[in-house]
MIZAMI-943777 format. One record per residue (C-alpha): residue number from 1; residue in one letter; x, y, z. Coordinates in steps of 0.001 Angstrom, whole numbers, plus 500000, padded with zeros to 6 digits. Layout:
# MIZAMI-943777
(kollum NUM,A,(X,Y,Z))
...
This chain:
# MIZAMI-943777
(kollum 1,X,(829172,148079,478024))
(kollum 2,X,(832603,148317,478786))
(kollum 3,X,(834453,150756,481117))
(kollum 4,X,(834820,154715,479013))
(kollum 5,X,(838051,155989,480482))
(kollum 6,X,(837985,158875,477597))
(kollum 7,X,(838298,162107,479109))
(kollum 8,X,(834121,163129,479388))
(kollum 9,X,(834557,165920,482028))
(kollum 10,X,(833870,169123,480897))
(kollum 11,X,(834895,171134,483947))
(kollum 12,X,(837240,167858,485466))
(kollum 13,X,(838840,171606,488083))
(kollum 14,X,(835299,172324,488814))
(kollum 15,X,(834098,169064,489630))
(kollum 16,X,(836967,168271,491723))
(kollum 17,X,(836344,171519,493684))
(kollum 18,X,(832797,170154,494145))
(kollum 19,X,(834113,167542,496324))
(kollum 20,X,(836268,169047,497899))
(kollum 21,X,(833277,171783,498952))
(kollum 22,X,(831232,169192,500370))
(kollum 23,X,(833880,167713,502528))
(kollum 24,X,(834360,170917,504180))
(kollum 25,X,(833770,170760,507820))
(kollum 26,X,(833043,166945,507246))
(kollum 27,X,(835252,164835,509831))
(kollum 28,X,(836803,162068,508698))
(kollum 29,X,(834439,159822,509381))
(kollum 30,X,(831619,161678,507789))
(kollum 31,X,(834259,162774,504956))
(kollum 32,X,(833664,158272,504226))
(kollum 33,X,(829957,158399,505008))
(kollum 34,X,(830163,161464,502543))
(kollum 35,X,(831773,159082,499430))
(kollum 36,X,(830214,155938,499841))
(kollum 37,X,(826306,157749,499430))
(kollum 38,X,(828138,159243,496295))
(kollum 39,X,(829499,156014,495410))
(kollum 40,X,(826342,153795,495652))
(kollum 41,X,(824441,156960,493926))
(kollum 42,X,(826542,156907,490694))
(kollum 43,X,(826518,153635,490754))
(kollum 44,X,(823084,153281,490625))
(kollum 45,X,(823587,155723,487671))
(kollum 46,X,(825558,153920,485889))
(kollum 47,X,(823583,150593,486610))
(kollum 48,X,(825846,147853,484582))
(kollum 49,X,(827536,145196,487058))
(kollum 50,X,(830222,144533,484579))
(kollum 51,X,(831046,148588,484548))
(kollum 52,X,(831230,148692,487905))
(kollum 53,X,(833979,146039,488347))
(kollum 54,X,(835666,147627,485730))
(kollum 55,X,(835901,150561,487681))
(kollum 56,X,(836911,149256,491271))
(kollum 57,X,(839722,147246,489403))
(kollum 58,X,(840826,150192,487744))
(kollum 59,X,(840340,152296,491282))
(kollum 60,X,(842637,149528,492961))
(kollum 61,X,(845467,149716,490870))
(kollum 62,X,(847743,152668,491583))
(kollum 63,X,(849709,151942,488578))
(kollum 64,X,(847594,153337,485769))
(kollum 65,X,(847328,156226,487189))
């Protein structure tokens, strides 16, 4: 399976708003822990190490944003 980077979120702005709301009231460390937990939950849902490697590489490559 390859990483699918085509737009698939029906409401990307709504998702961003959910993330922002989840961070409300958290200090920097708690926000990092939240982000880590969310990433692990979503990684478990994906379950494919090759796809996860692609996603990590894409996220680290600032030239592709």
